[in-house]
N, CA, C and O atoms as CSV, one atom per row, in Angstrom:
chain,resi,resn,atom,element,x,y,z
A,1,MET,N,N,0.833,-1.188,0.000
A,1,MET,CA,C,0.000,0.000,0.000
A,1,MET,C,C,0.876,1.251,0.000
A,1,MET,O,O,0.584,2.230,-0.687
A,2,HIS,N,N,1.951,1.201,0.779
A,2,HIS,CA,C,2.825,2.382,0.825
A,2,HIS,C,C,3.442,2.690,-0.542
A,2,HIS,O,O,3.632,3.854,-0.895
A,3,GLU,N,N,3.748,1.654,-1.297
A,3,GLU,CA,C,4.305,1.878,-2.635
A,3,GLU,C,C,3.243,2.468,-3.568
A,3,GLU,O,O,3.554,3.342,-4.377
A,4,LEU,N,N,2.014,2.009,-3.465
A,4,LEU,CA,C,0.947,2.583,-4.280
A,4,LEU,C,C,0.769,4.063,-3.957
A,4,LEU,O,O,0.605,4.891,-4.853
A,5,ILE,N,N,0.804,4.378,-2.683
A,5,ILE,CA,C,0.666,5.778,-2.276
A,5,ILE,C,C,1.851,6.594,-2.798
A,5,ILE,O,O,1.676,7.716,-3.274
A,6,ARG,N,N,3.041,6.031,-2.706
A,6,ARG,CA,C,4.244,6.759,-3.148
A,6,ARG,C,C,4.174,7.131,-4.625
A,6,ARG,O,O,4.588,8.226,-5.007
A,7,VAL,N,N,3.656,6.233,-5.457
A,7,VAL,CA,C,3.665,6.485,-6.902
A,7,VAL,C,C,2.392,7.185,-7.397
A,7,VAL,O,O,2.258,7.454,-8.591
A,8,THR,N,N,1.466,7.476,-6.488
A,8,THR,CA,C,0.234,8.181,-6.860
A,8,THR,C,C,0.405,9.669,-6.575
A,8,THR,O,O,0.836,10.049,-5.486
A,9,ARG,N,N,0.072,10.497,-7.537
A,9,ARG,CA,C,0.214,11.940,-7.322
A,9,ARG,C,C,-0.784,12.416,-6.277
A,9,ARG,O,O,-1.812,11.775,-6.061
A,10,ARG,N,N,-0.491,13.524,-5.637
A,10,ARG,CA,C,-1.406,14.101,-4.655
A,10,ARG,C,C,-2.753,14.374,-5.330
A,10,ARG,O,O,-2.816,14.936,-6.423
A,11,GLY,N,N,-3.805,13.968,-4.664
A,11,GLY,CA,C,-5.141,14.111,-5.224
A,11,GLY,C,C,-5.543,12.935,-6.105
A,11,GLY,O,O,-6.707,12.811,-6.486
A,12,GLY,N,N,-4.578,12.068,-6.431
A,12,GLY,CA,C,-4.872,10.894,-7.266
A,12,GLY,C,C,-5.562,9.799,-6.461
A,12,GLY,O,O,-5.565,9.805,-5.230
A,13,TRP,N,N,-6.130,8.884,-7.182
A,13,TRP,CA,C,-6.921,7.828,-6.571
A,13,TRP,C,C,-6.244,6.468,-6.689
A,13,TRP,O,O,-5.548,6.188,-7.665
A,14,ILE,N,N,-6.456,5.641,-5.696
A,14,ILE,CA,C,-6.007,4.246,-5.705
A,14,ILE,C,C,-7.263,3.383,-5.605
A,14,ILE,O,O,-8.159,3.661,-4.809
A,15,GLU,N,N,-7.314,2.351,-6.412
A,15,GLU,CA,C,-8.444,1.418,-6.373
A,15,GLU,C,C,-7.892,-0.002,-6.340
A,15,GLU,O,O,-6.989,-0.347,-7.102
A,16,ILE,N,N,-8.436,-0.803,-5.467
A,16,ILE,CA,C,-8.077,-2.222,-5.401
A,16,ILE,C,C,-9.369,-3.030,-5.393
A,16,ILE,O,O,-10.310,-2.714,-4.664
A,17,VAL,N,N,-9.399,-4.070,-6.208
A,17,VAL,CA,C,-10.516,-5.000,-6.235
A,17,VAL,C,C,-9.936,-6.379,-5.958
A,17,VAL,O,O,-9.009,-6.821,-6.637
A,18,ASP,N,N,-10.488,-7.054,-4.953
A,18,ASP,CA,C,-9.960,-8.361,-4.573
A,18,ASP,C,C,-11.098,-9.219,-4.051
A,18,ASP,O,O,-12.210,-8.737,-3.833
A,19,THR,N,N,-10.811,-10.474,-3.857
A,19,THR,CA,C,-11.812,-11.394,-3.345
A,19,THR,C,C,-11.233,-12.192,-2.199
A,19,THR,O,O,-10.017,-12.341,-2.078
A,20,SER,N,N,-12.099,-12.693,-1.378
A,20,SER,CA,C,-11.704,-13.620,-0.328
A,20,SER,C,C,-11.666,-15.006,-0.956
A,20,SER,O,O,-12.337,-15.256,-1.957
A,21,TRP,N,N,-10.902,-15.882,-0.385
A,21,TRP,CA,C,-10.819,-17.238,-0.924
A,21,TRP,C,C,-11.994,-18.102,-0.509
A,21,TRP,O,O,-12.174,-19.189,-1.057
A,22,THR,N,N,-12.784,-17.658,0.425
A,22,THR,CA,C,-13.849,-18.500,0.951
A,22,THR,C,C,-15.203,-18.057,0.422
A,22,THR,O,O,-15.641,-16.945,0.715
A,23,PRO,N,N,-15.873,-18.902,-0.350
A,23,PRO,CA,C,-17.219,-18.566,-0.800
A,23,PRO,C,C,-18.161,-18.395,0.391
A,23,PRO,O,O,-18.013,-19.067,1.412
A,24,LEU,N,N,-19.115,-17.503,0.252
A,24,LEU,CA,C,-20.125,-17.293,1.274
A,24,LEU,C,C,-21.237,-18.319,1.122
A,24,LEU,O,O,-21.515,-18.783,0.016
A,25,TYR,N,N,-21.863,-18.667,2.218
A,25,TYR,CA,C,-23.025,-19.559,2.237
A,25,TYR,C,C,-22.709,-20.945,1.695
A,25,TYR,O,O,-23.596,-21.647,1.210
A,26,GLY,N,N,-21.449,-21.333,1.779
A,26,GLY,CA,C,-21.054,-22.660,1.316
A,26,GLY,C,C,-21.487,-23.730,2.296
A,26,GLY,O,O,-21.702,-23.469,3.480
A,27,GLY,N,N,-21.607,-24.916,1.786
A,27,GLY,CA,C,-21.943,-26.049,2.628
A,27,GLY,C,C,-20.735,-26.533,3.410
A,27,GLY,O,O,-19.677,-25.906,3.358
A,28,PRO,N,N,-20.869,-27.616,4.119
A,28,PRO,CA,C,-19.785,-28.097,4.973
A,28,PRO,C,C,-18.504,-28.454,4.214
A,28,PRO,O,O,-17.406,-28.185,4.701
A,29,ALA,N,N,-18.629,-29.045,3.045
A,29,ALA,CA,C,-17.429,-29.403,2.279
A,29,ALA,C,C,-16.688,-28.150,1.813
A,29,ALA,O,O,-15.460,-28.087,1.871
A,30,THR,N,N,-17.444,-27.159,1.353
A,30,THR,CA,C,-16.834,-25.909,0.890
A,30,THR,C,C,-16.141,-25.198,2.046
A,30,THR,O,O,-15.012,-24.728,1.899
A,31,GLN,N,N,-16.798,-25.118,3.178
A,31,GLN,CA,C,-16.191,-24.473,4.341
A,31,GLN,C,C,-14.922,-25.201,4.772
A,31,GLN,O,O,-13.916,-24.564,5.084
A,32,GLN,N,N,-14.965,-26.537,4.790
A,32,GLN,CA,C,-13.796,-27.317,5.209
A,32,GLN,C,C,-12.633,-27.137,4.253
A,32,GLN,O,O,-11.510,-26.878,4.686
A,33,LEU,N,N,-12.882,-27.268,2.975
A,33,LEU,CA,C,-11.795,-27.195,2.004
A,33,LEU,C,C,-11.132,-25.819,1.999
A,33,LEU,O,O,-9.905,-25.724,1.957
A,34,PHE,N,N,-11.924,-24.766,2.042
A,34,PHE,CA,C,-11.330,-23.434,2.012
A,34,PHE,C,C,-10.717,-23.048,3.364
A,34,PHE,O,O,-9.867,-22.159,3.421
A,35,TYR,N,N,-11.132,-23.695,4.432
A,35,TYR,CA,C,-10.441,-23.562,5.719
A,35,TYR,C,C,-9.037,-24.145,5.596
A,35,TYR,O,O,-8.064,-23.535,6.038
A,36,TRP,N,N,-8.937,-25.323,4.996
A,36,TRP,CA,C,-7.621,-25.922,4.760
A,36,TRP,C,C,-6.756,-25.010,3.895
A,36,TRP,O,O,-5.554,-24.887,4.128
A,37,ALA,N,N,-7.363,-24.373,2.902
A,37,ALA,CA,C,-6.615,-23.452,2.034
A,37,ALA,C,C,-6.042,-22.290,2.846
A,37,ALA,O,O,-4.895,-21.894,2.637
A,38,ARG,N,N,-6.831,-21.746,3.768
A,38,ARG,CA,C,-6.336,-20.634,4.594
A,38,ARG,C,C,-5.169,-21.079,5.466
A,38,ARG,O,O,-4.216,-20.325,5.662
A,39,ILE,N,N,-5.238,-22.301,5.991
A,39,ILE,CA,C,-4.120,-22.821,6.791
A,39,ILE,C,C,-2.879,-22.965,5.919
A,39,ILE,O,O,-1.780,-22.605,6.342
A,40,ALA,N,N,-3.043,-23.487,4.708
A,40,ALA,CA,C,-1.904,-23.625,3.782
A,40,ALA,C,C,-1.307,-22.256,3.469
A,40,ALA,O,O,-0.086,-22.127,3.378
A,41,GLY,N,N,-2.138,-21.242,3.305
A,41,GLY,CA,C,-1.635,-19.888,3.078
A,41,GLY,C,C,-0.823,-19.389,4.258
A,41,GLY,O,O,0.202,-18.734,4.076
A,42,MET,N,N,-1.275,-19.694,5.468
A,42,MET,CA,C,-0.563,-19.244,6.664
A,42,MET,C,C,0.828,-19.853,6.767
A,42,MET,O,O,1.731,-19.247,7.343
A,43,VAL,N,N,1.007,-21.059,6.207
A,43,VAL,CA,C,2.337,-21.675,6.203
A,43,VAL,C,C,3.336,-20.743,5.518
A,43,VAL,O,O,4.502,-20.683,5.907
A,44,HIS,N,N,2.881,-20.023,4.509
A,44,HIS,CA,C,3.726,-19.079,3.765
A,44,HIS,C,C,3.502,-17.633,4.204
A,44,HIS,O,O,3.917,-16.695,3.523
A,45,GLU,N,N,2.842,-17.466,5.351
A,45,GLU,CA,C,2.531,-16.136,5.882
A,45,GLU,C,C,1.705,-15.301,4.899
A,45,GLU,O,O,1.904,-14.094,4.760
A,46,ILE,N,N,0.784,-15.971,4.231
A,46,ILE,CA,C,-0.137,-15.312,3.300
A,46,ILE,C,C,-1.527,-15.360,3.918
A,46,ILE,O,O,-2.057,-16.437,4.190
A,47,ASN,N,N,-2.106,-14.201,4.134
A,47,ASN,CA,C,-3.460,-14.112,4.676
A,47,ASN,C,C,-4.434,-14.069,3.499
A,47,ASN,O,O,-4.552,-13.052,2.817
A,48,LEU,N,N,-5.116,-15.163,3.274
A,48,LEU,CA,C,-6.022,-15.268,2.132
A,48,LEU,C,C,-7.336,-14.536,2.344
A,48,LEU,O,O,-8.197,-14.538,1.465
A,49,GLN,N,N,-7.499,-13.910,3.505
A,49,GLN,CA,C,-8.717,-13.154,3.757
A,49,GLN,C,C,-8.428,-11.683,3.997
A,49,GLN,O,O,-9.295,-10.951,4.475
A,50,LEU,N,N,-7.237,-11.246,3.675
A,50,LEU,CA,C,-6.841,-9.862,3.901
A,50,LEU,C,C,-7.748,-8.871,3.178
A,50,LEU,O,O,-7.968,-7.760,3.661
A,51,SER,N,N,-8.262,-9.264,2.045
A,51,SER,CA,C,-9.095,-8.346,1.261
A,51,SER,C,C,-10.340,-7.896,2.019
A,51,SER,O,O,-10.891,-6.838,1.715
A,52,ALA,N,N,-10.791,-8.672,2.995
A,52,ALA,CA,C,-11.973,-8.288,3.761
A,52,ALA,C,C,-11.737,-7.016,4.569
A,52,ALA,O,O,-12.693,-6.353,4.972
A,53,TRP,N,N,-10.485,-6.671,4.808
A,53,TRP,CA,C,-10.130,-5.474,5.587
A,53,TRP,C,C,-9.613,-4.343,4.707
A,53,TRP,O,O,-8.932,-3.440,5.194
A,54,ILE,N,N,-9.928,-4.384,3.430
A,54,ILE,CA,C,-9.368,-3.410,2.501
A,54,ILE,C,C,-9.699,-1.966,2.890
A,54,ILE,O,O,-8.850,-1.084,2.760
A,55,GLY,N,N,-10.910,-1.719,3.360
A,55,GLY,CA,C,-11.277,-0.366,3.773
A,55,GLY,C,C,-10.427,0.118,4.938
A,55,GLY,O,O,-9.961,1.258,4.937
A,56,SER,N,N,-10.222,-0.740,5.930
A,56,SER,CA,C,-9.381,-0.391,7.083
A,56,SER,C,C,-7.934,-0.160,6.667
A,56,SER,O,O,-7.267,0.736,7.183
A,57,ILE,N,N,-7.460,-0.965,5.740
A,57,ILE,CA,C,-6.081,-0.801,5.254
A,57,ILE,C,C,-5.925,0.552,4.578
A,57,ILE,O,O,-4.924,1.238,4.782
A,58,PHE,N,N,-6.904,0.937,3.778
A,58,PHE,CA,C,-6.857,2.246,3.120
A,58,PHE,C,C,-6.844,3.361,4.163
A,58,PHE,O,O,-6.034,4.285,4.077
A,59,LEU,N,N,-7.735,3.277,5.143
A,59,LEU,CA,C,-7.806,4.311,6.176
A,59,LEU,C,C,-6.533,4.366,7.006
A,59,LEU,O,O,-6.015,5.449,7.279
A,60,ASP,N,N,-6.026,3.204,7.409
A,60,ASP,CA,C,-4.801,3.151,8.213
A,60,ASP,C,C,-3.590,3.675,7.460
A,60,ASP,O,O,-2.611,4.100,8.074
A,61,SER,N,N,-3.648,3.647,6.137
A,61,SER,CA,C,-2.531,4.138,5.321
A,61,SER,C,C,-2.590,5.638,5.098
A,61,SER,O,O,-1.691,6.209,4.480
A,62,GLY,N,N,-3.635,6.279,5.594
A,62,GLY,CA,C,-3.734,7.723,5.496
A,62,GLY,C,C,-4.447,8.243,4.267
A,62,GLY,O,O,-4.425,9.446,4.008
A,63,LEU,N,N,-5.076,7.369,3.507
A,63,LEU,CA,C,-5.826,7.832,2.339
A,63,LEU,C,C,-7.109,8.525,2.791
A,63,LEU,O,O,-7.659,8.204,3.845
A,64,GLY,N,N,-7.573,9.462,1.998
A,64,GLY,CA,C,-8.815,10.163,2.278
A,64,GLY,C,C,-9.922,9.703,1.357
A,64,GLY,O,O,-9.676,8.969,0.400
A,65,ASN,N,N,-11.136,10.130,1.638
A,65,ASN,CA,C,-12.306,9.806,0.820
A,65,ASN,C,C,-12.412,8.310,0.537
A,65,ASN,O,O,-12.705,7.897,-0.585
A,66,VAL,N,N,-12.170,7.513,1.563
A,66,VAL,CA,C,-12.162,6.057,1.395
A,66,VAL,C,C,-13.589,5.523,1.296
A,66,VAL,O,O,-14.467,5.872,2.086
A,67,THR,N,N,-13.783,4.677,0.312
A,67,THR,CA,C,-15.033,3.934,0.141
A,67,THR,C,C,-14.651,2.475,-0.030
A,67,THR,O,O,-13.700,2.153,-0.742
A,68,ALA,N,N,-15.393,1.598,0.623
A,68,ALA,CA,C,-15.054,0.176,0.542
A,68,ALA,C,C,-16.314,-0.683,0.430
A,68,ALA,O,O,-16.695,-1.357,1.388
A,69,PRO,N,N,-16.960,-0.659,-0.739
A,69,PRO,CA,C,-18.152,-1.500,-0.907
A,69,PRO,C,C,-17.789,-2.979,-0.981
A,69,PRO,O,O,-16.697,-3.350,-1.413
A,70,LYS,N,N,-18.720,-3.802,-0.553
A,70,LYS,CA,C,-18.552,-5.250,-0.632
A,70,LYS,C,C,-19.682,-5.783,-1.507
A,70,LYS,O,O,-20.854,-5.473,-1.291
A,71,LEU,N,N,-19.315,-6.575,-2.481
A,71,LEU,CA,C,-20.286,-7.150,-3.411
A,71,LEU,C,C,-20.278,-8.666,-3.290
A,71,LEU,O,O,-19.370,-9.249,-2.698
A,72,GLN,N,N,-21.284,-9.287,-3.848
A,72,GLN,CA,C,-21.338,-10.739,-3.884
A,72,GLN,C,C,-21.685,-11.192,-5.296
A,72,GLN,O,O,-22.703,-10.793,-5.862
A,73,LEU,N,N,-20.820,-12.031,-5.850
A,73,LEU,CA,C,-21.123,-12.645,-7.145
A,73,LEU,C,C,-21.824,-13.964,-6.887
A,73,LEU,O,O,-21.338,-14.772,-6.095
A,74,PRO,N,N,-22.952,-14.201,-7.534
A,74,PRO,CA,C,-23.624,-15.490,-7.339
A,74,PRO,C,C,-22.780,-16.609,-7.938
A,74,PRO,O,O,-22.100,-16.419,-8.947
A,75,MET,N,N,-22.831,-17.753,-7.313
A,75,MET,CA,C,-22.091,-18.912,-7.813
A,75,MET,C,C,-23.060,-20.002,-8.233
A,75,MET,O,O,-24.135,-20.152,-7.652
A,76,GLY,N,N,-22.678,-20.747,-9.228
A,76,GLY,CA,C,-23.449,-21.908,-9.637
A,76,GLY,C,C,-24.479,-21.599,-10.694
A,76,GLY,O,O,-24.592,-20.475,-11.183
A,77,ARG,N,N,-25.214,-22.614,-11.025
A,77,ARG,CA,C,-26.198,-22.510,-12.115
A,77,ARG,C,C,-27.269,-21.468,-11.835
A,77,ARG,O,O,-27.786,-20.852,-12.767
A,78,GLY,N,N,-27.610,-21.262,-10.570
A,78,GLY,CA,C,-28.625,-20.279,-10.219
A,78,GLY,C,C,-28.208,-18.855,-10.552
A,78,GLY,O,O,-29.059,-17.971,-10.655
A,79,GLY,N,N,-26.907,-18.618,-10.722
A,79,GLY,CA,C,-26.394,-17.301,-11.061
A,79,GLY,C,C,-26.202,-17.099,-12.549
A,79,GLY,O,O,-25.559,-16.137,-12.968
A,80,GLY,N,N,-26.759,-18.003,-13.360
A,80,GLY,CA,C,-26.636,-17.873,-14.805
A,80,GLY,C,C,-25.220,-18.173,-15.292
A,80,GLY,O,O,-24.455,-18.889,-14.646
A,81,ARG,N,N,-24.902,-17.607,-16.441
A,81,ARG,CA,C,-23.593,-17.870,-17.064
A,81,ARG,C,C,-22.450,-17.406,-16.165
A,81,ARG,O,O,-21.471,-18.129,-15.976
A,82,ILE,N,N,-22.576,-16.193,-15.608
A,82,ILE,CA,C,-21.521,-15.670,-14.721
A,82,ILE,C,C,-21.391,-16.564,-13.492
A,82,ILE,O,O,-20.277,-16.903,-13.093
A,83,GLY,N,N,-22.498,-16.943,-12.896
A,83,GLY,CA,C,-22.473,-17.800,-11.714
A,83,GLY,C,C,-21.798,-19.131,-11.985
A,83,GLY,O,O,-21.050,-19.635,-11.147
A,84,SER,N,N,-22.060,-19.699,-13.148
A,84,SER,CA,C,-21.411,-20.964,-13.518
A,84,SER,C,C,-19.909,-20.780,-13.701
A,84,SER,O,O,-19.120,-21.644,-13.319
A,85,MET,N,N,-19.520,-19.650,-14.287
A,85,MET,CA,C,-18.081,-19.382,-14.471
A,85,MET,C,C,-17.388,-19.160,-13.127
A,85,MET,O,O,-16.276,-19.646,-12.918
A,86,VAL,N,N,-18.032,-18.434,-12.217
A,86,VAL,CA,C,-17.452,-18.185,-10.898
A,86,VAL,C,C,-17.316,-19.508,-10.139
A,86,VAL,O,O,-16.305,-19.737,-9.475
A,87,ALA,N,N,-18.317,-20.372,-10.232
A,87,ALA,CA,C,-18.253,-21.680,-9.574
A,87,ALA,C,C,-17.146,-22.536,-10.178
A,87,ALA,O,O,-16.409,-23.202,-9.451
A,88,ALA,N,N,-17.027,-22.521,-11.489
A,88,ALA,CA,C,-15.959,-23.293,-12.139
A,88,ALA,C,C,-14.592,-22.799,-11.691
A,88,ALA,O,O,-13.672,-23.596,-11.505
A,89,ASN,N,N,-14.455,-21.493,-11.518
A,89,ASN,CA,C,-13.196,-20.937,-11.041
A,89,ASN,C,C,-12.901,-21.409,-9.611
A,89,ASN,O,O,-11.768,-21.780,-9.303
A,90,ALA,N,N,-13.900,-21.396,-8.751
A,90,ALA,CA,C,-13.712,-21.836,-7.367
A,90,ALA,C,C,-13.298,-23.304,-7.317
A,90,ALA,O,O,-12.435,-23.680,-6.524
A,91,VAL,N,N,-13.904,-24.126,-8.154
A,91,VAL,CA,C,-13.544,-25.543,-8.207
A,91,VAL,C,C,-12.113,-25.699,-8.728
A,91,VAL,O,O,-11.353,-26.516,-8.209
A,92,ALA,N,N,-11.744,-24.929,-9.737
A,92,ALA,CA,C,-10.382,-24.999,-10.282
A,92,ALA,C,C,-9.354,-24.605,-9.224
A,92,ALA,O,O,-8.298,-25.229,-9.123
A,93,VAL,N,N,-9.655,-23.581,-8.443
A,93,VAL,CA,C,-8.759,-23.178,-7.355
A,93,VAL,C,C,-8.653,-24.308,-6.337
A,93,VAL,O,O,-7.557,-24.641,-5.887
A,94,ALA,N,N,-9.784,-24.892,-5.976
A,94,ALA,CA,C,-9.787,-25.985,-5.008
A,94,ALA,C,C,-8.960,-27.167,-5.510
A,94,ALA,O,O,-8.247,-27.800,-4.731
A,95,GLU,N,N,-9.048,-27.463,-6.786
A,95,GLU,CA,C,-8.241,-28.552,-7.358
A,95,GLU,C,C,-6.753,-28.198,-7.343
A,95,GLU,O,O,-5.908,-29.045,-7.053
A,96,ALA,N,N,-6.445,-26.949,-7.654
A,96,ALA,CA,C,-5.043,-26.528,-7.787
A,96,ALA,C,C,-4.297,-26.502,-6.455
A,96,ALA,O,O,-3.079,-26.681,-6.429
A,97,ILE,N,N,-5.006,-26.282,-5.356
A,97,ILE,CA,C,-4.302,-26.168,-4.069
A,97,ILE,C,C,-4.164,-27.497,-3.342
A,97,ILE,O,O,-3.587,-27.553,-2.256
A,98,GLN,N,N,-4.687,-28.565,-3.929
A,98,GLN,CA,C,-4.582,-29.872,-3.283
A,98,GLN,C,C,-3.140,-30.239,-2.922
A,98,GLN,O,O,-2.917,-30.720,-1.811
A,99,PRO,N,N,-2.154,-30.040,-3.793
A,99,PRO,CA,C,-0.782,-30.409,-3.415
A,99,PRO,C,C,-0.286,-29.684,-2.162
A,99,PRO,O,O,0.438,-30.271,-1.358
A,100,TRP,N,N,-0.664,-28.425,-1.990
A,100,TRP,CA,C,-0.268,-27.694,-0.774
A,100,TRP,C,C,-0.874,-28.330,0.457
A,100,TRP,O,O,-0.176,-28.676,1.409
A,101,VAL,N,N,-2.193,-28.480,0.420
A,101,VAL,CA,C,-2.916,-28.947,1.602
A,101,VAL,C,C,-2.470,-30.352,1.992
A,101,VAL,O,O,-2.228,-30.617,3.170
A,102,VAL,N,N,-2.360,-31.235,1.039
A,102,VAL,CA,C,-1.940,-32.600,1.327
A,102,VAL,C,C,-0.445,-32.634,1.651
A,102,VAL,O,O,-0.020,-33.336,2.568
A,103,GLY,N,N,0.338,-31.883,0.904
A,103,GLY,CA,C,1.789,-31.863,1.128
A,103,GLY,C,C,2.191,-31.320,2.491
A,103,GLY,O,O,3.208,-31.737,3.045
A,104,TYR,N,N,1.418,-30.407,3.031
A,104,TYR,CA,C,1.705,-29.852,4.364
A,104,TYR,C,C,1.023,-30.648,5.469
A,104,TYR,O,O,1.027,-30.227,6.626
A,105,ASN,N,N,0.442,-31.784,5.129
A,105,ASN,CA,C,-0.247,-32.650,6.094
A,105,ASN,C,C,-1.384,-31.944,6.823
A,105,ASN,O,O,-1.655,-32.223,7.991
A,106,ILE,N,N,-2.041,-31.035,6.127
A,106,ILE,CA,C,-3.203,-30.358,6.688
A,106,ILE,C,C,-4.422,-31.274,6.571
A,106,ILE,O,O,-5.298,-31.273,7.436
A,107,ALA,N,N,-4.464,-32.045,5.504
A,107,ALA,CA,C,-5.527,-33.028,5.288
A,107,ALA,C,C,-4.935,-34.199,4.519
A,107,ALA,O,O,-3.944,-34.055,3.802
A,108,THR,N,N,-5.557,-35.355,4.679
A,108,THR,CA,C,-5.116,-36.509,3.902
A,108,THR,C,C,-5.651,-36.380,2.481
A,108,THR,O,O,-6.583,-35.620,2.216
A,109,SER,N,N,-5.055,-37.121,1.593
A,109,SER,CA,C,-5.498,-37.106,0.200
A,109,SER,C,C,-6.953,-37.559,0.096
A,109,SER,O,O,-7.733,-36.977,-0.657
A,110,ASP,N,N,-7.320,-38.595,0.851
A,110,ASP,CA,C,-8.697,-39.094,0.811
A,110,ASP,C,C,-9.683,-38.058,1.340
A,110,ASP,O,O,-10.748,-37.862,0.755
A,111,ALA,N,N,-9.336,-37.395,2.440
A,111,ALA,CA,C,-10.221,-36.367,3.004
A,111,ALA,C,C,-10.370,-35.211,2.029
A,111,ALA,O,O,-11.462,-34.667,1.863
A,112,TYR,N,N,-9.270,-34.835,1.384
A,112,TYR,CA,C,-9.324,-33.729,0.434
A,112,TYR,C,C,-10.199,-34.093,-0.758
A,112,TYR,O,O,-11.036,-33.300,-1.191
A,113,PHE,N,N,-9.999,-35.307,-1.287
A,113,PHE,CA,C,-10.795,-35.745,-2.432
A,113,PHE,C,C,-12.281,-35.750,-2.091
A,113,PHE,O,O,-13.107,-35.327,-2.900
A,114,SER,N,N,-12.622,-36.224,-0.900
A,114,SER,CA,C,-14.020,-36.251,-0.477
A,114,SER,C,C,-14.592,-34.835,-0.380
A,114,SER,O,O,-15.703,-34.577,-0.843
A,115,ALA,N,N,-13.833,-33.926,0.220
A,115,ALA,CA,C,-14.290,-32.536,0.333
A,115,ALA,C,C,-14.425,-31.900,-1.053
A,115,ALA,O,O,-15.374,-31.158,-1.304
A,116,LEU,N,N,-13.494,-32.185,-1.937
A,116,LEU,CA,C,-13.532,-31.621,-3.285
A,116,LEU,C,C,-14.789,-32.065,-4.030
A,116,LEU,O,O,-15.395,-31.266,-4.744
A,117,GLU,N,N,-15.183,-33.309,-3.876
A,117,GLU,CA,C,-16.422,-33.781,-4.496
A,117,GLU,C,C,-17.614,-33.012,-3.952
A,117,GLU,O,O,-18.518,-32.647,-4.703
A,118,GLY,N,N,-17.617,-32.765,-2.654
A,118,GLY,CA,C,-18.692,-31.985,-2.058
A,118,GLY,C,C,-18.706,-30.554,-2.549
A,118,GLY,O,O,-19.771,-29.985,-2.790
A,119,VAL,N,N,-17.524,-29.967,-2.697
A,119,VAL,CA,C,-17.416,-28.588,-3.189
A,119,VAL,C,C,-18.013,-28.481,-4.583
A,119,VAL,O,O,-18.758,-27.544,-4.868
A,120,ARG,N,N,-17.697,-29.417,-5.438
A,120,ARG,CA,C,-18.235,-29.375,-6.805
A,120,ARG,C,C,-19.756,-29.284,-6.794
A,120,ARG,O,O,-20.343,-28.501,-7.540
A,121,SER,N,N,-20.380,-30.074,-5.959
A,121,SER,CA,C,-21.843,-30.063,-5.872
A,121,SER,C,C,-22.355,-28.793,-5.202
A,121,SER,O,O,-23.291,-28.164,-5.696
A,122,GLU,N,N,-21.744,-28.414,-4.079
A,122,GLU,CA,C,-22.235,-27.264,-3.314
A,122,GLU,C,C,-22.148,-25.955,-4.092
A,122,GLU,O,O,-23.083,-25.154,-4.048
A,123,VAL,N,N,-21.050,-25.722,-4.798
A,123,VAL,CA,C,-20.921,-24.432,-5.488
A,123,VAL,C,C,-21.691,-24.394,-6.800
A,123,VAL,O,O,-22.091,-23.320,-7.249
A,124,MET,N,N,-21.903,-25.539,-7.416
A,124,MET,CA,C,-22.660,-25.540,-8.674
A,124,MET,C,C,-24.172,-25.570,-8.447
A,124,MET,O,O,-24.928,-24.964,-9.207
A,125,GLU,N,N,-24.611,-26.272,-7.403
A,125,GLU,CA,C,-26.044,-26.474,-7.197
A,125,GLU,C,C,-26.607,-25.684,-6.026
A,125,GLU,O,O,-27.824,-25.550,-5.898
A,126,GLY,N,N,-25.735,-25.159,-5.170
A,126,GLY,CA,C,-26.195,-24.474,-3.970
A,126,GLY,C,C,-26.441,-22.995,-4.196
A,126,GLY,O,O,-26.661,-22.542,-5.319
A,127,THR,N,N,-26.397,-22.264,-3.110
A,127,THR,CA,C,-26.648,-20.818,-3.159
A,127,THR,C,C,-25.411,-20.050,-2.714
A,127,THR,O,O,-25.530,-19.001,-2.082
A,128,CYS,N,N,-24.242,-20.551,-3.029
A,128,CYS,CA,C,-22.994,-19.884,-2.654
A,128,CYS,C,C,-22.855,-18.561,-3.392
A,128,CYS,O,O,-23.453,-18.348,-4.447
A,129,ALA,N,N,-22.063,-17.692,-2.820
A,129,ALA,CA,C,-21.716,-16.422,-3.455
A,129,ALA,C,C,-20.238,-16.173,-3.200
A,129,ALA,O,O,-19.677,-16.645,-2.211
A,130,TYR,N,N,-19.621,-15.431,-4.095
A,130,TYR,CA,C,-18.203,-15.109,-3.957
A,130,TYR,C,C,-18.091,-13.650,-3.536
A,130,TYR,O,O,-18.576,-12.765,-4.241
A,131,PRO,N,N,-17.459,-13.390,-2.395
A,131,PRO,CA,C,-17.343,-12.003,-1.931
A,131,PRO,C,C,-16.301,-11.228,-2.735
A,131,PRO,O,O,-15.205,-11.724,-2.996
A,132,ILE,N,N,-16.656,-10.025,-3.116
A,132,ILE,CA,C,-15.747,-9.123,-3.827
A,132,ILE,C,C,-15.578,-7.882,-2.962
A,132,ILE,O,O,-16.560,-7.260,-2.557
A,133,PHE,N,N,-14.339,-7.529,-2.683
A,133,PHE,CA,C,-14.047,-6.359,-1.853
A,133,PHE,C,C,-13.378,-5.306,-2.728
A,133,PHE,O,O,-12.428,-5.598,-3.454
A,134,ILE,N,N,-13.882,-4.086,-2.650
A,134,ILE,CA,C,-13.378,-2.986,-3.462
A,134,ILE,C,C,-12.972,-1.872,-2.516
A,134,ILE,O,O,-13.674,-1.573,-1.550
A,135,GLY,N,N,-11.847,-1.268,-2.800
A,135,GLY,CA,C,-11.421,-0.130,-2.002
A,135,GLY,C,C,-11.019,1.010,-2.901
A,135,GLY,O,O,-10.267,0.816,-3.857
A,136,TYR,N,N,-11.519,2.222,-2.601
A,136,TYR,CA,C,-11.126,3.442,-3.293
A,136,TYR,C,C,-10.590,4.394,-2.240
A,136,TYR,O,O,-11.159,4.510,-1.154
A,137,GLY,N,N,-9.531,5.056,-2.546
A,137,GLY,CA,C,-9.026,6.072,-1.628
A,137,GLY,C,C,-8.227,7.117,-2.374
A,137,GLY,O,O,-7.646,6.842,-3.424
A,138,GLN,N,N,-8.201,8.302,-1.831
A,138,GLN,CA,C,-7.524,9.424,-2.487
A,138,GLN,C,C,-6.294,9.816,-1.677
A,138,GLN,O,O,-6.342,9.944,-0.454
A,139,ARG,N,N,-5.193,10.001,-2.398
A,139,ARG,CA,C,-3.972,10.433,-1.739
A,139,ARG,C,C,-4.103,11.909,-1.362
A,139,ARG,O,O,-4.495,12.743,-2.178
A,140,ASN,N,N,-3.772,12.205,-0.126
A,140,ASN,CA,C,-3.828,13.591,0.360
A,140,ASN,C,C,-2.600,14.371,-0.079
A,140,ASN,O,O,-2.473,15.554,0.237
């Protein structure tokens, strides 16, 4: 954030759009799998939910006129074409992080596979949503 502020002219604006790794309103498999993902991120000191505090980060950095709306993208077939694409992305992420989670002994391969099967169903057929966090702030 400090580097963004440094390279922004006075009166200029900074905008960040990010998402949390955990879908909202997910079922038990979705909650479990993305919990494991957050633990795997912590192994590398990566906070996968930092975007939820984007407004506070902007304010703490001294930016003015801060706005931090939170949106939700629908996931799954109920959200139409976009919802299906967002769900497919969430499943692809869940598949891609399996080596981390299993490799760090956070979950067994069998437990991960079982949760992944549940995630596929929950995000495609359920009422999950993907949180989007947006932050706008003006350099003083």
